[in-house]
Residue frames relative to the residue before (quaternion, step in Angstrom):
aa qw qx qy qz dx dy dz
M 1.0000 0.0000 0.0000 0.0000 0.00 0.00 0.00
T 0.4969 -0.5874 0.5070 0.3886 3.71 -1.03 0.64
D 0.4861 -0.7456 0.4233 0.1687 3.40 -1.01 1.09
A 0.3078 -0.7871 0.5077 0.1673 3.62 -0.25 1.23
L 0.5739 0.6025 -0.3381 0.4397 3.62 1.23 -0.66
S 0.6576 0.5167 -0.2848 0.4684 3.54 0.86 -1.07
I 0.6852 0.4440 -0.3070 0.4890 3.62 0.75 -1.09
A 0.6565 0.5134 -0.3488 0.4287 3.67 0.79 -0.74
R 0.6619 0.5352 -0.3039 0.4279 3.59 0.96 -0.67
D 0.6303 0.5155 -0.2994 0.4973 3.39 1.23 -0.90
L 0.6250 0.5360 -0.3203 0.4684 3.64 1.03 -0.68
L 0.6785 0.5284 -0.2696 0.4334 3.45 0.86 -1.12
R 0.6847 0.4803 -0.2953 0.4619 3.67 1.05 -0.77
C 0.5524 0.5266 -0.4399 0.4733 3.64 1.28 0.26
R 0.3648 -0.7551 0.5153 0.1766 3.64 -0.64 1.08
S 0.1359 0.8757 -0.4372 0.1538 3.53 0.92 1.16
V 0.0723 0.8346 -0.5305 0.1297 3.47 0.83 1.18
T 0.5480 -0.6825 0.3535 0.3300 3.60 -0.45 1.15
P 0.6506 -0.2306 -0.7234 0.0134 1.54 -1.78 1.82
A 0.3498 0.7318 -0.5172 0.2731 3.74 1.32 0.31
D 0.4205 -0.6760 0.5677 0.2097 3.33 -1.38 0.68
A 0.0390 -0.8653 0.4967 0.0547 3.58 0.96 -0.99
G 0.7613 -0.4317 0.1993 0.4408 3.52 1.07 0.62
A 0.4718 0.7412 -0.4050 0.2530 3.52 1.36 -0.45
L 0.6790 0.4784 -0.2934 0.4732 3.46 0.84 -1.03
G 0.5649 0.5690 -0.4014 0.4428 3.69 1.11 -0.58
V 0.6764 0.4828 -0.3563 0.4272 3.66 0.81 -0.85
L 0.6297 0.5249 -0.3400 0.4609 3.67 1.03 -0.58
E 0.5992 0.5854 -0.3123 0.4480 3.54 1.19 -0.96
N 0.6931 0.5023 -0.2663 0.4431 3.48 0.72 -1.04
I 0.6908 0.4784 -0.2803 0.4640 3.67 1.02 -0.91
L 0.7286 0.4326 -0.2232 0.4818 3.59 0.82 -1.00
G 0.6544 0.4834 -0.3607 0.4560 3.54 0.97 -0.57
A 0.6222 0.5007 -0.3634 0.4797 3.58 1.05 -0.52
A 0.7017 0.4716 -0.2928 0.4466 3.68 1.09 -0.40
G 0.6425 -0.5806 0.2998 0.4002 3.45 1.53 0.14
F 0.4008 0.6899 -0.4873 0.3549 3.61 1.26 0.34
E 0.4013 -0.6553 0.5911 0.2453 3.48 -1.20 0.46
L 0.1948 -0.8599 0.4705 0.0367 3.54 -0.32 1.20
H 0.0088 -0.7740 0.6331 -0.0094 3.67 -0.97 0.84
R 0.1743 -0.7529 0.6337 0.0356 3.59 -0.64 1.18
V 0.0247 0.8297 -0.5538 0.0653 3.70 -0.21 1.02
T 0.0858 -0.7915 0.6030 0.0495 3.59 -0.91 1.00
F 0.1785 -0.8119 0.5552 0.0262 3.42 -0.85 1.13
S 0.1927 -0.7952 0.5699 0.0757 3.63 -1.04 0.76
E 0.0236 -0.7597 0.6499 -0.0046 3.53 -1.19 0.47
P 0.4613 -0.6645 0.4856 0.3314 3.68 -0.83 0.79
G 0.7739 0.2539 -0.2313 0.5321 3.46 -1.01 0.98
A 0.7985 0.2601 -0.2206 0.4961 3.65 0.95 0.02
A 0.5866 -0.6087 0.3752 0.3802 3.50 -1.15 0.64
D 0.5632 -0.5534 0.4904 0.3688 3.56 -1.37 0.55
V 0.1304 -0.7987 0.5855 0.0470 3.68 -0.95 0.72
D 0.3366 -0.7136 0.5854 0.1868 3.51 -0.90 1.02
N 0.0104 0.7590 -0.6510 -0.0100 3.71 -1.12 0.69
L 0.2890 -0.7208 0.6178 0.1238 3.52 -1.43 0.55
Y 0.0400 0.7394 -0.6717 -0.0217 3.32 -1.35 0.92
A 0.0469 -0.8283 0.5556 -0.0562 3.48 -0.82 1.17
R 0.0813 0.8064 -0.5843 0.0423 3.64 -0.62 0.84
I 0.1423 -0.7122 0.6823 0.0830 3.51 -1.33 0.67
G 0.7017 0.3746 -0.3036 0.5245 3.68 -0.78 0.84
D 0.1373 -0.8003 0.5737 0.1071 3.51 -1.18 0.43
S 0.6591 0.4793 -0.3061 0.4921 3.67 1.22 0.37
A 0.5129 -0.6125 0.4895 0.3495 3.63 -1.22 0.25
P 0.5577 -0.1195 -0.8104 -0.1341 1.38 -2.25 1.06
L 0.3324 -0.7415 0.5547 0.1789 3.47 -1.19 0.62
I 0.0949 -0.7620 0.6382 0.0543 3.66 -0.66 1.13
T 0.1373 -0.7879 0.5948 0.0809 3.56 -0.98 0.82
F 0.1501 -0.7255 0.6565 0.1415 3.48 -1.18 0.61
A 0.1277 -0.8021 0.5834 -0.0017 3.54 -0.66 1.25
G 0.1321 0.7746 -0.6050 0.1284 3.37 -1.35 0.57
H 0.2482 -0.7364 0.5932 0.2103 3.66 -1.25 -0.11
T 0.3107 -0.7570 0.5545 0.1517 3.45 -1.21 0.87
D 0.5001 0.5953 -0.4608 0.4281 3.63 1.15 0.21
V 0.1940 -0.7767 0.5967 0.0555 3.51 -1.23 0.70
V 0.5218 -0.5636 0.5097 0.3878 3.59 -1.33 0.36
P 0.6565 -0.5332 0.3712 0.3833 3.55 -1.32 0.42
P 0.4952 -0.6899 0.4142 0.3276 3.71 -0.79 0.78
G 0.4445 -0.6449 0.5207 0.3397 3.84 1.06 0.00
D 0.8276 -0.1968 0.1989 0.4866 3.50 -1.38 -0.77
E 0.2131 -0.8049 0.5292 0.1631 3.66 -0.10 1.14
A 0.5487 0.5894 -0.4042 0.4338 3.66 1.09 -0.41
A 0.6593 0.5334 -0.2898 0.4437 3.63 1.09 -0.64
W 0.5458 0.6203 -0.3974 0.3993 3.56 1.18 -0.20
T 0.4605 -0.6675 0.4974 0.3083 3.58 -1.01 0.69
H 0.7219 0.1322 -0.0736 0.6752 3.54 1.18 -0.76
G 0.6769 -0.5031 0.3529 0.4052 3.62 -1.33 0.44
A 0.5720 -0.6209 0.4030 0.3534 3.60 -0.92 0.85
F 0.8192 0.2166 -0.0582 0.5278 3.43 1.03 -0.92
A 0.4363 0.7234 -0.4429 0.3002 3.44 1.24 0.78
G 0.3148 -0.7621 0.4893 0.2840 3.53 1.21 -0.44
D 0.2888 0.7862 -0.5192 0.1699 3.64 0.84 0.67
V 0.2780 -0.7280 0.6100 0.1438 3.56 -1.31 0.58
Q 0.2382 0.7598 -0.5947 0.1108 3.68 -0.72 0.81
D 0.8762 0.0409 -0.1044 0.4688 3.45 -1.10 1.06
G 0.7333 -0.4564 0.2110 0.4576 3.42 1.15 0.92
F 0.6446 0.4693 -0.3155 0.5146 3.61 1.39 0.10
L 0.3143 -0.7034 0.6137 0.1729 3.49 -1.35 0.76
Y 0.1532 -0.8424 0.5105 0.0789 3.61 -0.61 1.13
G 0.5461 0.6501 -0.4558 0.2672 3.58 -1.07 0.39
R 0.6319 -0.5494 0.3992 0.3736 3.47 -1.33 0.67
G 0.7724 0.2667 -0.2511 0.5189 3.59 -0.68 1.17
A 0.4143 0.7089 -0.5089 0.2586 3.66 1.09 -0.13
V 0.7198 0.3454 -0.1990 0.5683 3.59 0.96 -0.92
D 0.8294 0.1576 -0.0071 0.5360 3.69 0.55 -1.17
M 0.5544 -0.7046 -0.4268 -0.1181 1.51 0.10 2.49
K 0.1583 0.8237 -0.5243 0.1469 3.51 0.98 0.96
G 0.5959 0.5870 -0.3192 0.4454 3.50 1.26 -0.73
G 0.6752 0.5007 -0.2690 0.4702 3.51 0.92 -0.96
I 0.6147 0.5449 -0.2933 0.4891 3.60 1.14 -0.72
A 0.6759 0.4666 -0.3077 0.4804 3.57 0.89 -0.88
C 0.6642 0.5061 -0.3489 0.4253 3.52 0.95 -0.66
S 0.6408 0.4940 -0.3288 0.4870 3.70 1.10 -0.71
V 0.6095 0.5312 -0.3778 0.4512 3.66 0.95 -0.59
A 0.6531 0.5438 -0.2820 0.4452 3.44 0.88 -1.20
A 0.6785 0.5102 -0.2993 0.4356 3.64 0.84 -0.96
A 0.6667 0.5381 -0.2738 0.4370 3.38 0.99 -1.02
L 0.6691 0.5165 -0.2689 0.4618 3.51 1.06 -0.91
N 0.6000 0.5652 -0.3031 0.4782 3.49 1.22 -0.89
Y 0.6541 0.5245 -0.2679 0.4746 3.56 0.92 -1.27
L 0.6834 0.4834 -0.2995 0.4578 3.64 0.78 -0.84
A 0.6354 0.5387 -0.3132 0.4560 3.55 0.95 -0.82
D 0.7154 0.4679 -0.2188 0.4706 3.47 1.02 -0.68
N 0.7163 0.3854 -0.1933 0.5487 3.47 1.35 -0.60
G 0.6486 -0.5537 0.3491 0.3886 3.67 0.96 0.72
G 0.6641 -0.5220 0.3269 0.4239 3.72 1.03 0.52
K 0.7006 0.4594 -0.2761 0.4711 3.59 1.27 0.01
P 0.4069 -0.6852 0.5191 0.3090 3.63 -1.00 0.61
G 0.8122 0.3461 -0.2431 0.4019 3.62 -1.32 0.31
K 0.6144 -0.5460 0.4095 0.3959 3.40 -1.31 0.08
N 0.8246 0.0297 -0.0936 0.5572 3.46 -0.72 1.17
G 0.6595 -0.5355 0.2999 0.4340 3.48 1.01 0.71
K 0.5470 0.6037 -0.4102 0.4101 3.67 1.24 0.30
G 0.6567 0.4566 -0.3527 0.4857 3.61 -0.25 1.17
S 0.1881 -0.7817 0.5877 0.0905 3.46 -1.30 0.24
I 0.2229 -0.7204 0.6477 0.1089 3.56 -1.29 0.74
S 0.0239 -0.8137 0.5807 -0.0052 3.63 -1.06 0.72
F 0.1881 -0.7571 0.6007 0.1748 3.58 -1.15 0.16
L 0.1577 -0.7602 0.6294 0.0327 3.55 -0.82 1.08
I 0.1222 0.8323 -0.5239 0.1337 3.63 0.07 1.14
T 0.0367 -0.8242 0.5643 -0.0307 3.60 -0.56 1.18
G 0.4784 -0.7358 0.4646 0.1181 3.39 -1.45 0.53
D 0.7383 0.3499 -0.2406 0.5239 3.65 1.23 0.12
E 0.2819 0.7632 -0.5582 0.1628 3.74 0.77 0.52
E 0.7093 0.4463 -0.2898 0.4623 3.60 1.07 -0.65
D 0.6283 0.5024 -0.3245 0.4975 3.51 1.40 0.07
I 0.8018 -0.3145 0.2038 0.4655 3.57 -0.91 -0.76
A 0.3939 -0.7829 0.4344 0.2079 3.52 1.48 0.16
V 0.5277 0.6376 -0.4683 0.3093 3.64 0.66 0.84
N 0.7496 0.3283 -0.1853 0.5440 3.56 1.26 -0.31
G 0.5482 0.5657 -0.3926 0.4747 3.56 1.25 0.80
T 0.8644 0.1313 -0.0560 0.4821 3.52 -0.82 -1.21
V 0.6537 0.5472 -0.3502 0.3881 3.58 0.73 -0.96
K 0.7903 0.3471 -0.1907 0.4676 3.45 0.66 -1.05
L 0.5318 0.5695 -0.4031 0.4799 3.60 1.31 -0.30
L 0.6336 0.5249 -0.3357 0.4586 3.67 0.88 -0.86
Q 0.6347 0.5426 -0.2961 0.4637 3.52 0.98 -0.97
W 0.6445 0.5819 -0.2714 0.4151 3.41 0.91 -1.02
V 0.7054 0.4484 -0.2376 0.4949 3.40 0.93 -1.25
A 0.6210 0.5620 -0.3409 0.4269 3.59 0.93 -0.66
A 0.6432 0.5447 -0.2948 0.4502 3.44 1.07 -1.01
R 0.6317 0.5374 -0.2882 0.4786 3.56 1.19 -0.58
G 0.4997 -0.6994 0.3568 0.3659 3.55 1.37 -0.07
E 0.4616 0.6388 -0.4759 0.3904 3.62 1.36 0.38
K 0.1942 -0.7267 0.6558 0.0638 3.53 -1.42 0.74
F 0.2880 -0.7356 0.5914 0.1617 3.37 -0.96 1.01
D 0.2822 -0.7468 0.5617 0.2172 3.63 -0.92 0.71
H 0.7889 -0.0873 0.0660 0.6046 3.67 0.92 -0.77
C 0.1493 -0.7889 0.5919 0.0706 3.53 -1.28 0.50
V 0.1277 -0.7329 0.6564 0.1251 3.55 -1.13 0.70
L 0.1954 -0.7717 0.6035 0.0459 3.47 -0.79 1.16
G 0.2578 -0.8400 0.4620 0.1208 3.68 -0.54 1.21
E 0.1860 0.7693 -0.5776 0.1999 3.40 0.91 1.10
P 0.5622 -0.6127 0.4219 0.3613 3.74 -1.08 0.54
S 0.0713 -0.8488 0.5225 -0.0390 3.48 0.11 1.41
N 0.6386 0.5240 -0.3647 0.4297 3.66 0.98 -0.51
V 0.4458 -0.7252 0.4929 0.1802 3.48 -1.22 0.95
E 0.8284 0.1572 -0.0067 0.5376 3.44 0.80 -1.23
E 0.8115 -0.0027 0.0754 0.5795 3.47 0.86 -1.10
L 0.5931 -0.5448 0.4213 0.4171 3.64 -1.11 0.59
G 0.8095 0.2641 -0.2245 0.4739 3.53 -0.89 1.10
D 0.5470 0.6176 -0.4188 0.3794 3.58 1.08 0.34
C 0.8426 0.1141 -0.0116 0.5262 3.61 1.18 -0.36
I 0.1236 -0.7232 0.6781 0.0444 3.53 -1.04 1.02
K 0.3225 -0.7247 0.5778 0.1921 3.53 -1.05 0.81
I 0.0385 -0.8279 0.5572 0.0514 3.70 -0.43 0.82
G 0.7992 0.0216 0.0174 0.6005 3.58 1.23 -0.07
R 0.1828 -0.7643 0.6117 0.0903 3.43 -1.24 0.45
R 0.4755 -0.6268 0.5218 0.3297 3.64 -1.08 0.56
G 0.4857 -0.6671 0.4789 0.2997 3.52 -1.28 0.51
S 0.3299 -0.7683 0.5314 0.1361 3.51 -1.35 0.44
Q 0.1453 0.7841 -0.5998 0.0660 3.58 -0.72 0.80
S 0.2436 -0.7462 0.6190 0.0257 3.55 -1.10 1.16
G 0.1396 0.7463 -0.6481 0.0598 3.45 -1.45 0.60
T 0.3541 -0.6770 0.6152 0.1945 3.46 -1.45 0.30
L 0.2567 -0.7409 0.6069 0.1300 3.53 -0.97 1.08
Y 0.0933 -0.8181 0.5656 0.0451 3.62 -0.75 0.91
V 0.0827 -0.7711 0.6311 0.0137 3.56 -0.95 0.85
D 0.1261 -0.8256 0.5461 0.0648 3.46 -0.64 1.04
G 0.1452 -0.7933 0.5911 0.0153 3.50 -0.97 1.08
R 0.4349 -0.6323 0.5312 0.3590 3.56 -1.05 -0.69
Q 0.4298 -0.7340 0.4824 0.2092 3.52 -0.66 1.18
G 0.2194 0.7879 -0.5526 0.1601 3.66 -0.93 0.71
H 0.6432 -0.5404 0.3877 0.3794 3.51 -1.29 0.31
V 0.5099 -0.6633 0.4313 0.3377 3.67 -0.94 0.86
A 0.6195 0.5670 -0.3678 0.3994 3.57 0.98 -0.39
Y 0.7817 0.2649 -0.1432 0.5461 3.43 1.37 -0.45
P 0.0997 -0.8756 0.4710 0.0403 3.50 0.75 1.19
H 0.6149 0.5738 -0.3393 0.4213 3.69 1.12 -0.78
R 0.6661 0.5019 -0.2858 0.4720 3.59 1.34 -0.31
A 0.7112 0.3387 -0.2338 0.5699 3.54 1.42 -0.14
S 0.2581 -0.6920 0.6349 0.2268 3.53 -1.47 -0.27
N 0.2444 -0.8334 0.4851 0.1014 3.47 -0.25 1.26
P 0.2759 -0.8121 0.4886 0.1600 3.75 -0.35 1.17
V 0.5456 0.6465 -0.4331 0.3112 3.67 1.20 -0.26
P 0.6612 0.4685 -0.3359 0.4802 3.62 0.79 -0.69
D 0.6539 0.4983 -0.3312 0.4631 3.58 0.90 -0.77
I 0.6627 0.4918 -0.3400 0.4509 3.75 0.85 -0.63
A 0.5926 0.5791 -0.3243 0.4564 3.48 1.29 -0.69
R 0.6565 0.5122 -0.3097 0.4591 3.53 1.00 -0.80
L 0.6813 0.4837 -0.2976 0.4620 3.47 1.00 -1.05
I 0.5784 0.5709 -0.3980 0.4257 3.67 1.00 -0.64
V 0.7201 0.4445 -0.2871 0.4488 3.58 0.83 -1.02
A 0.6003 0.5964 -0.3319 0.4169 3.55 1.18 -0.90
I 0.7000 0.4856 -0.2353 0.4678 3.61 1.02 -1.04
S 0.8126 0.3713 -0.1511 0.4230 3.46 0.82 -1.04
D 0.5195 0.6859 -0.3571 0.3635 3.50 1.29 -0.32
E 0.7660 0.3468 -0.1930 0.5058 3.55 0.81 -0.95
P 0.4591 -0.6979 0.4465 0.3206 3.58 -0.68 0.88
L 0.5171 -0.6435 0.4823 0.2931 3.48 -1.25 0.58
D 0.7654 -0.1647 0.1126 0.6119 3.49 1.07 -0.56
H 0.4892 -0.6761 0.4719 0.2844 3.71 -1.14 -0.04
G 0.6307 -0.4833 0.3092 0.5226 3.61 1.37 0.29
S 0.2415 -0.7526 0.5913 0.1598 3.48 -1.37 0.04
A 0.7656 -0.4148 0.1694 0.4616 3.68 -1.13 0.00
Q 0.7584 0.3321 -0.1855 0.5292 3.51 1.27 -0.71
F 0.7802 0.3584 -0.1536 0.4892 3.63 1.17 -0.48
Q 0.5306 -0.5891 0.5369 0.2884 3.41 -1.40 0.52
A 0.6689 -0.5043 0.3311 0.4343 3.62 -1.11 0.37
S 0.5553 -0.5816 0.5115 0.3028 3.48 -1.29 0.53
N 0.0565 -0.8275 0.5573 0.0388 3.59 -1.04 0.71
L 0.2051 -0.7435 0.6247 0.1218 3.51 -1.09 0.70
E 0.0192 0.8152 -0.5784 0.0245 3.52 -0.77 0.92
F 0.2870 -0.7079 0.6114 0.2066 3.60 -0.82 0.89
T 0.2296 -0.7991 0.5539 0.0450 3.50 -1.13 1.13
S 0.7926 -0.0937 -0.0004 0.6025 3.64 1.19 -0.19
V 0.2464 -0.6860 0.6805 0.0752 3.39 -1.51 0.84
D 0.1525 0.7850 -0.5939 0.0882 3.63 -0.77 0.71
V 0.1670 -0.7427 0.6387 0.1121 3.51 -1.33 0.51
G 0.4016 -0.7241 0.4962 0.2613 3.63 1.09 -0.16
N 0.4753 0.7052 -0.3920 0.3510 3.61 1.10 0.59
T 0.1122 -0.8172 0.5616 0.0641 3.65 -0.56 0.99
A 0.6397 0.5244 -0.2968 0.4772 3.50 1.32 -0.21
G 0.4250 -0.7364 0.4874 0.1989 3.57 -1.01 0.99
N 0.7462 0.3941 -0.1943 0.5001 3.53 1.23 -0.55
V 0.6221 0.5202 -0.3572 0.4635 3.64 1.19 0.33
I 0.3409 -0.6814 0.6014 0.2405 3.59 -0.97 0.95
P 0.3985 -0.7314 0.4801 0.2750 3.73 -0.63 1.09
G 0.5022 -0.6710 0.4833 0.2531 3.54 -1.41 0.41
Q 0.8000 0.0277 -0.0516 0.5971 3.42 1.24 -0.21
A 0.1631 -0.7432 0.6399 0.1074 3.55 -1.36 0.57
R 0.0243 -0.7984 0.6001 0.0439 3.52 -1.19 0.54
A 0.1320 -0.7947 0.5903 0.0511 3.56 -1.20 0.63
K 0.2886 -0.7509 0.5734 0.1554 3.56 -0.73 1.06
F 0.0686 0.7942 -0.6035 0.0191 3.55 -1.07 0.69
N 0.2362 -0.7215 0.6360 0.1386 3.66 -1.43 0.42
I 0.1396 -0.7495 0.6418 0.0832 3.47 -1.20 0.73
R 0.1455 -0.7284 0.6645 0.0824 3.57 -1.02 0.90
F 0.0023 -0.8532 0.5177 -0.0632 3.57 -0.25 1.29
N 0.3923 -0.7169 0.5430 0.1932 3.46 -1.25 0.74
D 0.7645 -0.4666 0.2519 0.3664 3.53 -1.42 -0.03
H 0.4315 0.6531 -0.4775 0.3991 3.48 1.34 0.55
H 0.7542 0.3006 -0.1321 0.5687 3.52 1.28 -0.48
T 0.2612 -0.6373 0.6936 0.2108 3.46 -1.62 0.30
Q 0.6626 -0.4518 0.3844 0.4572 3.62 -1.23 0.04
E 0.6833 0.4677 -0.3298 0.4534 3.72 0.92 -0.76
T 0.6788 0.4615 -0.3120 0.4785 3.62 0.84 -0.77
L 0.6324 0.5426 -0.3565 0.4226 3.53 1.02 -0.47
R 0.6505 0.5186 -0.2690 0.4853 3.41 0.96 -0.97
T 0.6192 0.5293 -0.3291 0.4775 3.52 1.03 -0.88
L 0.6544 0.5459 -0.2868 0.4376 3.70 0.90 -0.97
I 0.7145 0.4251 -0.2768 0.4818 3.59 0.90 -0.98
E 0.6186 0.5298 -0.3568 0.4576 3.59 0.93 -0.66
E 0.6408 0.5061 -0.3392 0.4672 3.60 0.89 -0.69
R 0.6605 0.4945 -0.3271 0.4607 3.58 0.97 -0.66
V 0.6127 0.4958 -0.3560 0.5020 3.63 1.15 -0.64
T 0.6511 0.5112 -0.3617 0.4288 3.63 0.64 -0.79
K 0.7064 0.5008 -0.2947 0.4042 3.47 0.81 -1.03
A 0.6906 0.4688 -0.2640 0.4833 3.59 1.13 -0.94
A 0.7172 0.4723 -0.3018 0.4141 3.60 1.03 -0.55
G 0.2538 -0.8035 0.5134 0.1627 3.49 1.32 -0.26
N 0.7313 -0.4292 0.3100 0.4300 3.56 -1.20 -0.48
R 0.6628 0.5425 -0.3279 0.3986 3.70 1.22 -0.19
I 0.7422 0.3874 -0.2377 0.4925 3.57 0.93 -0.76
H 0.3103 -0.7351 0.5891 0.1281 3.59 -0.80 1.09
A 0.1888 0.7794 -0.5690 0.1822 3.62 -0.20 1.22
R 0.0275 0.7748 -0.6314 0.0135 3.53 -1.35 0.40
I 0.3014 -0.7456 0.5722 0.1610 3.60 -1.14 0.44
V 0.1478 -0.7507 0.6379 0.0877 3.61 -0.99 0.91
W 0.1993 -0.8055 0.5534 0.0729 3.52 -0.42 1.08
E 0.4538 -0.6924 0.5286 0.1879 3.45 -1.14 1.01
P 0.5055 -0.5803 0.5054 0.3901 3.68 -0.96 0.58
S 0.0342 -0.7935 0.6073 0.0199 3.60 -1.12 0.77
N 0.0835 -0.7714 0.6210 0.1104 3.64 -1.12 0.48
A 0.5086 0.6451 -0.4105 0.3959 3.47 1.35 0.45
N 0.0783 0.8266 -0.5549 0.0517 3.57 0.11 1.14
V 0.5912 -0.5419 0.4509 0.3919 3.57 -1.15 0.59
F 0.1398 0.7672 -0.6256 0.0238 3.49 -1.27 0.66
V 0.0137 0.7863 -0.6162 -0.0426 3.64 -1.22 0.28
T 0.3178 -0.6830 0.6330 0.1783 3.44 -1.35 0.79
K 0.3487 -0.7624 0.4994 0.2185 3.46 -0.42 1.21
P 0.5482 -0.6143 0.4432 0.3546 3.59 -1.06 0.72
G 0.1965 0.7750 -0.5605 0.2156 3.55 -1.02 1.00
A 0.8251 -0.2105 0.1700 0.4959 3.51 -1.06 -0.54
F 0.6643 0.5062 -0.2790 0.4739 3.62 0.86 -0.94
T 0.7057 0.3809 -0.3120 0.5096 3.68 0.74 -0.92
D 0.6121 0.5733 -0.3806 0.3895 3.65 0.94 -0.54
L 0.6717 0.4677 -0.3035 0.4878 3.64 1.04 -0.78
A 0.5818 0.5291 -0.3715 0.4935 3.67 1.09 -0.63
V 0.6685 0.5133 -0.3028 0.4449 3.55 0.72 -0.87
A 0.6434 0.5511 -0.2753 0.4544 3.52 0.97 -0.89
A 0.6971 0.4923 -0.2494 0.4576 3.47 0.99 -1.12
I 0.6417 0.5124 -0.2947 0.4888 3.55 1.23 -0.75
E 0.6523 0.4961 -0.3175 0.4770 3.59 0.85 -0.95
H 0.6405 0.5556 -0.3367 0.4095 3.65 0.94 -0.83
V 0.7435 0.4116 -0.2153 0.4811 3.54 1.04 -0.83
T 0.7732 0.3449 -0.1460 0.5117 3.66 0.92 -0.95
G 0.4286 -0.7057 0.4784 0.2990 3.55 0.99 -0.61
R 0.5902 0.5260 -0.3312 0.5150 3.52 1.44 -0.15
K 0.2537 -0.6870 0.6525 0.1946 3.47 -1.33 0.50
P 0.3657 -0.8030 0.4413 0.1631 3.54 -0.36 1.36
E 0.4456 -0.6492 0.5448 0.2884 3.60 -1.17 0.64
L 0.3651 -0.6844 0.5946 0.2117 3.55 -1.07 0.95
S 0.0447 -0.8644 0.4935 -0.0855 3.51 -0.14 1.37
T 0.1160 -0.7692 0.6153 0.1275 3.66 -1.24 0.56
S 0.4352 0.7391 -0.4259 0.2880 3.52 1.23 0.35
G 0.5824 0.6000 -0.3894 0.3863 3.64 -1.10 0.17
G 0.6467 -0.4999 0.4250 0.3891 3.56 -1.37 -0.04
T 0.7002 -0.4219 0.3785 0.4342 3.46 -1.42 -0.54
S 0.0442 0.7903 -0.6072 -0.0683 3.43 -1.39 0.15
D 0.7298 -0.4114 0.2570 0.4817 3.68 -1.01 -0.05
A 0.4989 0.6540 -0.4369 0.3638 3.55 1.17 -0.34
R 0.5691 0.6106 -0.3809 0.3978 3.58 1.08 -0.55
F 0.6420 0.4751 -0.3007 0.5213 3.65 1.23 -0.64
I 0.7177 0.4966 -0.2863 0.3955 3.53 0.75 -1.03
A 0.5189 0.6955 -0.3320 0.3698 3.47 1.33 -0.58
G 0.6607 0.5293 -0.2620 0.4633 3.47 1.23 -0.73
Y 0.7158 0.4190 -0.2621 0.4933 3.58 1.38 -0.20
C 0.8004 -0.0627 0.0859 0.5900 3.53 1.06 -0.75
P 0.6492 -0.4656 0.4054 0.4442 3.61 -1.28 0.13
V 0.0358 -0.8361 0.5474 -0.0023 3.69 -0.74 0.78
I 0.0284 0.7591 -0.6462 -0.0731 3.64 -1.01 0.57
E 0.3522 -0.7010 0.5870 0.1998 3.41 -1.36 0.66
F 0.2018 0.7487 -0.6163 0.1373 3.64 -0.91 0.98
G 0.1808 0.7851 -0.5681 0.1678 3.59 -0.69 1.16
L 0.7899 -0.2810 0.2326 0.4929 3.50 -1.03 -0.70
V 0.6218 -0.5014 0.4261 0.4247 3.55 -1.49 -0.07
G 0.4044 -0.8015 0.4210 0.1295 3.63 -0.70 1.21
Q 0.4038 0.7840 -0.4391 0.1717 3.49 1.27 -0.06
T 0.8101 0.2901 -0.1893 0.4729 3.65 1.03 -0.69
M 0.3409 0.7514 -0.5058 0.2516 3.59 1.28 0.30
H 0.8305 0.1751 -0.2177 0.4819 3.49 -1.24 0.83
Q 0.5381 0.6399 -0.3616 0.4126 3.74 1.27 0.08
I 0.5539 -0.4823 0.5232 0.4322 3.54 -1.35 0.01
D 0.8357 0.1604 -0.1391 0.5065 3.48 -1.04 0.75
E 0.0836 0.7838 -0.5941 0.1605 3.62 0.95 0.85
R 0.1509 0.7696 -0.5941 0.1789 3.63 -0.90 1.09
T 0.0942 -0.7522 0.6469 0.0826 3.37 -1.38 0.36
P 0.5517 -0.5981 0.4534 0.3639 3.65 -1.10 0.69
V 0.5276 -0.6157 0.4783 0.3373 3.60 -1.07 0.88
S 0.6693 0.5357 -0.3319 0.3937 3.54 0.90 -0.85
D 0.6069 0.5504 -0.3541 0.4509 3.57 1.32 -0.47
L 0.5541 0.5674 -0.3737 0.4811 3.64 1.19 -0.63
E 0.6790 0.5073 -0.2726 0.4552 3.54 0.85 -1.02
K 0.7101 0.4439 -0.2998 0.4570 3.57 0.90 -0.80
L 0.6280 0.5459 -0.3259 0.4489 3.45 1.10 -0.76
T 0.5873 0.5472 -0.3503 0.4827 3.58 1.00 -0.62
R 0.6794 0.5078 -0.2631 0.4598 3.57 0.89 -0.91
I 0.6334 0.5056 -0.3272 0.4859 3.44 1.12 -0.71
Y 0.6671 0.4976 -0.3090 0.4604 3.60 0.85 -0.89
R 0.5998 0.5295 -0.3346 0.4978 3.54 1.08 -0.77
G 0.6616 0.5095 -0.3010 0.4606 3.71 0.92 -0.79
V 0.5883 0.5482 -0.3560 0.4760 3.48 1.24 -0.68
L 0.6672 0.4894 -0.3183 0.4626 3.64 0.76 -1.09
D 0.6347 0.5194 -0.3802 0.4276 3.75 0.73 -0.99
R 0.7228 0.4384 -0.2781 0.4561 3.68 0.76 -1.11
Y 0.6525 0.5525 -0.3596 0.3736 3.56 0.88 -0.77
F 0.7422 0.3701 -0.1815 0.5284 3.54 1.14 -0.90
G 0.5566 -0.6041 0.4126 0.3937 3.51 1.12 0.21
């Protein structure tokens, strides 16, 4: 079998701290190009953001098209002196591969590439049954950053070429404790905002000449967050609103502040859209504020919408491939934060399945070499079942 470990080590040795590429996409270009993939290196720009390199690679020119998606950018390593092994050395010790991105998610990319190459080698160099079908890789470089010049634009670029994805596997570290325990089939949406309450500044000794916004914002925080947004749905846990900071910007102990503000974030399920959710919260603020409290909400732009891939033939074949290799039947989960799957879901059904995420973003990020081997076999099993 093509060695996922070797591919992963080559990727880890590229210091691709988001949004830098540092040669990571070149590693994939060399491997996929040699296997016959058509390669496209695409760079996107956005005012106020760094240019980002992305890679789209495809072999085959007919449907169905299954895509493996991922990102080669990584979060900063932190205190590199605290690492047992170099953060970008790709060292292996005691059966573990160490390095920033080993789990999130260069290791997953290496496994999907190795699986695809092994499948092609056993299938005469062509994807699909009797050469009918296509495999592609959608690899981006700013998932760990602000995600404006990566997956969103690369998806649009591919669609403009007239290509249509049928299904996608995103190799994010979906497993919680052991390889095979969880497939992500959806994610809740995310919406942030700031609640402002205006008062009137004044001396604390003369409160009748001022209007203190602090008690008012406290009342509104309780009114907004006390009542549940919903009680969950068939595929999702309940939505939740969490206040994350309260501030008045006041450094004086004898001054009543003129304004108070509180930041919050909502993780919402498929009972809501961003529009209906904003309306709901604003109605609660209006009701609680009455005619006396001067309050408003400023919403932050959000591209994190709720999505779900309903269980069916695609999820069934993934479950079968995982169970065959690991002996575990994975949970179909919608828990966790956001990922690039939220963008892909607008183009085709998508599932997330990768390595175990326990050490991602930590010092000494690492994955068992045995998990790389198993994940490669799982992805190969997905391809075998997908193309019959």
